[in-house]
C-alpha positions as a Markdown table, in Angstrom:
| # | Residue | x | y | z |
|---|---|---|---|---|
| 1 | Glu | 0.0 | 0.0 | 0.2 |
| 2 | Ile | 1.3 | 3.6 | -1.0 |
| 3 | Lys | -0.4 | 6.3 | 1.1 |
| 4 | Gly | 0.2 | 9.8 | 2.4 |
| 5 | Ser | -0.3 | 13.5 | 2.2 |
| 6 | Val | 0.8 | 16.5 | 0.1 |
| 7 | Lys | 0.2 | 19.4 | 1.9 |
| 8 | Asn | 1.5 | 21.6 | -0.5 |
| 9 | Ala | 3.8 | 21.1 | -3.6 |
| 10 | Val | 4.4 | 22.8 | -6.9 |
| 11 | Leu | 5.8 | 21.8 | -9.9 |
| 12 | Lys | 7.4 | 23.2 | -13.4 |
| 13 | Glu | 7.8 | 20.4 | -16.2 |
| 14 | Gln | 9.9 | 20.7 | -18.8 |
| 15 | Asn | 6.9 | 20.3 | -21.2 |
| 16 | Gly | 5.5 | 23.4 | -19.9 |
| 17 | Leu | 3.0 | 22.4 | -17.6 |
| 18 | Glu | 2.7 | 24.4 | -14.5 |
| 19 | Val | 1.0 | 23.2 | -11.5 |
| 20 | Thr | 0.8 | 26.2 | -9.0 |
| 21 | Lys | -0.7 | 24.5 | -5.9 |
| 22 | Phe | -1.1 | 20.7 | -5.4 |
| 23 | Lys | -2.7 | 18.9 | -1.8 |
| 24 | Thr | -4.4 | 15.9 | -1.3 |
| 25 | Asp | -4.5 | 12.9 | 1.0 |
| 26 | Phe | -4.0 | 9.8 | -1.1 |
| 27 | Ser | -3.8 | 6.0 | -1.2 |
| 28 | Tyr | -3.2 | 3.1 | -3.8 |
| 29 | Ala | -4.0 | -0.3 | -2.4 |
| 30 | Gln | -4.8 | -3.9 | -3.4 |
| 31 | Gln | -8.5 | -3.0 | -3.3 |
| 32 | Gln | -9.0 | 1.1 | -3.5 |
| 33 | Ala | -7.2 | 4.2 | -4.6 |
| 34 | Phe | -8.2 | 7.5 | -3.3 |
| 35 | Leu | -7.6 | 10.9 | -3.6 |
| 36 | Lys | -9.5 | 13.2 | -0.8 |
| 37 | Asn | -9.2 | 16.9 | 0.2 |
| 38 | Leu | -7.9 | 17.2 | -3.4 |
| 39 | Tyr | -6.6 | 20.5 | -4.5 |
| 40 | Leu | -5.1 | 20.9 | -8.0 |
| 41 | Glu | -4.2 | 24.0 | -9.6 |
| 42 | Thr | -2.6 | 25.3 | -12.7 |
| 43 | Pro | -2.9 | 28.8 | -14.2 |
| 44 | Lys | -5.9 | 27.6 | -16.3 |
| 45 | Thr | -7.0 | 24.1 | -14.2 |
| 46 | Leu | -8.7 | 23.6 | -11.0 |
| 47 | Ile | -9.5 | 20.2 | -9.8 |
| 48 | Gln | -11.0 | 19.8 | -5.9 |
| 49 | Glu | -12.7 | 17.7 | -3.8 |
| 50 | Glu | -12.2 | 13.9 | -4.1 |
| 51 | Ile | -12.2 | 10.8 | -6.2 |
| 52 | Phe | -12.3 | 6.9 | -4.8 |
| 53 | Leu | -11.8 | 3.8 | -6.9 |
| 54 | Asn | -12.7 | 0.4 | -5.7 |
| 55 | Phe | -11.6 | -3.0 | -7.3 |
| 56 | Ile | -11.3 | -6.3 | -6.8 |
| 57 | Ser | -7.6 | -6.2 | -7.5 |
| 58 | Gln | -4.9 | -3.7 | -9.5 |
| 59 | Asp | -5.2 | -5.5 | -12.4 |
| 60 | Ala | -9.1 | -4.8 | -12.6 |
| 61 | Leu | -8.2 | -1.1 | -13.0 |
| 62 | Thr | -7.0 | -2.1 | -16.7 |
| 63 | Lys | -8.5 | -5.6 | -17.4 |
| 64 | Asp | -12.0 | -5.2 | -15.9 |
| 65 | Leu | -12.6 | -1.5 | -15.8 |
| 66 | Gly | -16.3 | -1.6 | -16.0 |
| 67 | Asn | -16.2 | -3.4 | -12.5 |
| 68 | Val | -14.4 | -0.9 | -10.7 |
| 69 | Ser | -16.5 | 1.3 | -8.3 |
| 70 | Ile | -16.0 | 5.1 | -8.2 |
| 71 | Asn | -17.4 | 7.8 | -5.6 |
| 72 | Ala | -16.3 | 11.1 | -7.2 |
| 73 | Asn | -17.4 | 14.5 | -5.9 |
| 74 | Leu | -15.6 | 17.3 | -8.0 |
| 75 | Pro | -17.8 | 20.6 | -7.6 |
| 76 | Lys | -16.9 | 23.8 | -9.1 |
| 77 | Ser | -13.9 | 22.1 | -11.3 |
| 78 | Lys | -12.4 | 22.9 | -14.8 |
| 79 | Ile | -9.5 | 21.7 | -16.7 |
| 80 | Ala | -7.6 | 23.4 | -19.5 |
| 81 | Phe | -7.5 | 21.3 | -22.4 |
| 82 | Ser | -4.2 | 22.9 | -23.1 |
| 83 | Asp | -2.7 | 21.2 | -19.8 |
| 84 | Ile | -4.4 | 17.7 | -21.1 |
| 85 | Leu | -2.3 | 18.4 | -24.2 |
| 86 | Leu | 0.9 | 18.8 | -22.2 |
| 87 | Leu | 0.7 | 15.4 | -20.9 |
| 88 | Ala | -1.0 | 13.7 | -23.6 |
| 89 | Pro | 0.4 | 15.5 | -26.7 |
| 90 | Thr | -1.1 | 12.7 | -29.2 |
| 91 | Leu | -4.7 | 13.7 | -28.2 |
| 92 | Lys | -4.0 | 17.0 | -30.2 |
| 93 | Asn | -5.6 | 15.3 | -33.5 |
| 94 | Val | -8.4 | 14.0 | -31.6 |
| 95 | Val | -12.2 | 15.4 | -31.3 |
| 96 | Pro | -12.7 | 17.6 | -29.3 |
| 97 | Phe | -9.1 | 18.6 | -28.7 |
| 98 | Asn | -8.2 | 19.2 | -32.1 |
| 99 | Asn | -11.1 | 21.7 | -32.4 |
| 100 | Phe | -10.7 | 23.3 | -28.9 |
| 101 | Pro | -7.4 | 23.2 | -27.9 |
| 102 | Asn | -7.5 | 26.4 | -25.8 |
| 103 | Ala | -10.9 | 25.3 | -24.3 |
| 104 | Ile | -11.4 | 25.4 | -20.4 |
| 105 | Leu | -14.1 | 22.8 | -19.6 |
| 106 | Lys | -15.7 | 23.7 | -16.3 |
| 107 | Phe | -17.6 | 20.8 | -14.6 |
| 108 | Asp | -19.4 | 20.2 | -11.5 |
| 109 | Thr | -20.0 | 16.7 | -10.8 |
| 110 | Lys | -21.1 | 14.2 | -8.3 |
| 111 | Leu | -21.2 | 10.3 | -9.3 |
| 112 | Asn | -21.0 | 6.9 | -7.9 |
| 113 | Gly | -21.5 | 3.3 | -8.7 |
| 114 | Lys | -19.6 | 0.9 | -10.9 |
| 115 | Ile | -18.3 | 2.5 | -14.3 |
| 116 | Asn | -20.7 | 0.2 | -16.1 |
| 117 | Asp | -23.6 | 1.2 | -14.0 |
| 118 | Leu | -23.1 | 4.8 | -12.9 |
| 119 | Phe | -25.3 | 6.9 | -11.0 |
| 120 | Ile | -25.0 | 10.5 | -11.7 |
| 121 | Asp | -26.1 | 12.8 | -9.0 |
| 122 | Lys | -25.0 | 15.9 | -10.9 |
| 123 | Leu | -23.2 | 16.7 | -14.2 |
| 124 | Ala | -22.9 | 20.2 | -14.9 |
| 125 | Val | -20.6 | 21.1 | -18.0 |
| 126 | Ser | -19.5 | 23.8 | -20.0 |
| 127 | Gly | -16.6 | 25.3 | -21.9 |
| 128 | Leu | -16.6 | 23.9 | -25.4 |
| 129 | Gly | -18.0 | 27.0 | -27.5 |
| 130 | Asn | -21.6 | 27.7 | -26.6 |
| 131 | Thr | -22.5 | 24.3 | -25.2 |
| 132 | Ile | -24.0 | 23.8 | -21.9 |
| 133 | Ile | -24.8 | 20.6 | -20.2 |
| 134 | Asn | -26.7 | 20.0 | -17.0 |
| 135 | Ala | -27.9 | 16.5 | -16.3 |
| 136 | Asn | -28.5 | 13.5 | -13.6 |
| 137 | Gly | -29.5 | 10.2 | -14.2 |
| 138 | Arg | -28.0 | 6.7 | -14.3 |
| 139 | Val | -26.0 | 5.2 | -17.4 |
| 140 | Lys | -25.0 | 1.4 | -17.9 |
| 141 | Asn | -22.6 | -0.4 | -20.1 |
| 142 | Ala | -21.0 | 3.0 | -21.0 |
| 143 | Leu | -17.9 | 1.1 | -21.9 |
| 144 | Asn | -20.0 | -1.0 | -24.4 |
| 145 | Pro | -21.9 | 1.4 | -26.6 |
| 146 | Asp | -23.8 | -1.7 | -28.3 |
| 147 | Lys | -25.6 | -2.4 | -25.0 |
| 148 | Leu | -25.5 | 1.1 | -23.6 |
| 149 | Trp | -28.4 | 2.1 | -21.4 |
| 150 | Phe | -29.2 | 5.2 | -19.8 |
| 151 | Asp | -32.1 | 6.9 | -18.0 |
| 152 | Ile | -31.1 | 10.8 | -17.9 |
| 153 | Lys | -32.9 | 13.9 | -16.9 |
| 154 | Val | -31.7 | 16.6 | -18.9 |
| 155 | Asn | -32.3 | 19.8 | -17.0 |
| 156 | Gln | -30.4 | 21.9 | -19.9 |
| 157 | Phe | -28.4 | 20.8 | -23.2 |
| 158 | Ala | -28.0 | 24.1 | -25.1 |
| 159 | Ser | -25.5 | 24.1 | -28.2 |
| 160 | Thr | -25.3 | 25.1 | -31.6 |
| 161 | Ala | -25.1 | 22.6 | -34.7 |
| 162 | Thr | -21.4 | 24.2 | -35.2 |
| 163 | Asp | -20.3 | 23.2 | -31.7 |
| 164 | Val | -21.7 | 19.6 | -31.9 |
| 165 | Gln | -20.0 | 19.0 | -35.2 |
| 166 | Lys | -16.8 | 20.3 | -33.5 |
| 167 | Ile | -17.3 | 18.3 | -30.2 |
| 168 | Ile | -18.2 | 14.4 | -31.7 |
| 169 | Pro | -16.1 | 12.6 | -34.2 |
| 170 | Lys | -16.9 | 12.9 | -37.8 |
| 171 | Gly | -19.7 | 10.6 | -38.9 |
| 172 | Thr | -20.9 | 9.9 | -35.7 |
| 173 | Leu | -24.3 | 12.1 | -36.6 |
| 174 | Pro | -26.5 | 10.3 | -39.6 |
| 175 | Ala | -26.0 | 12.4 | -42.5 |
| 176 | Asn | -29.8 | 12.3 | -42.8 |
| 177 | Ile | -30.0 | 14.6 | -39.5 |
| 178 | Ser | -29.8 | 18.2 | -39.4 |
| 179 | Leu | -29.5 | 20.1 | -36.0 |
| 180 | Pro | -30.8 | 23.7 | -35.6 |
| 181 | Gln | -28.4 | 26.3 | -35.7 |
| 182 | Asn | -29.1 | 26.9 | -32.0 |
| 183 | Phe | -30.9 | 25.0 | -29.6 |
| 184 | Asp | -31.9 | 24.1 | -25.8 |
| 185 | Ile | -33.5 | 21.2 | -24.6 |
| 186 | Lys | -34.9 | 20.0 | -21.5 |
| 187 | Gly | -36.4 | 16.6 | -20.7 |
| 188 | Ser | -36.1 | 13.0 | -20.1 |
| 189 | Ala | -34.5 | 10.1 | -22.0 |
| 190 | Lys | -34.6 | 6.4 | -21.2 |
| 191 | Gly | -33.4 | 3.3 | -23.1 |
| 192 | Ser | -30.9 | 2.5 | -25.6 |
| 193 | Ile | -29.1 | 3.5 | -28.6 |
| 194 | Asn | -30.1 | 0.4 | -30.7 |
């Protein structure tokens, strides 16, 4: 088991990543990993509160991710795509990073359950163009799109046709579907894609 506390760390990487403040209590054990009292800040990113993962074994994190349990509370957080691209430069040609390389994705989320049976108490996202998402609900089989099932309450999904075309991979939206230039959707959705 690896565990401890980081009280106040700063970091400046050669690749340009600058962590201006980092503190957390952490653990990585045979069946659990967590970051609690988390505060990670760069000039453009802020991730705070806690993430707990529970798993049968450490191998399950790569071999059976769907059965890994997560409990995350990340309020009033934001992540700069430019920071992600410093850590993973190969994403620069991947949607949505290629279309929004300077975006700052703001999120406020609370969720729990297994990765393949996730209860989303709160999901509020903005920062990709004019797109705003505020939803809660349940998603099953997220790692297997052919068996995806959802029961979602959409409090707000506002976007533009231009944003959607930049956010989702080309060819995802069937050619016979055209989106209105601006839209704001509220409601509930339950079922599967097929």
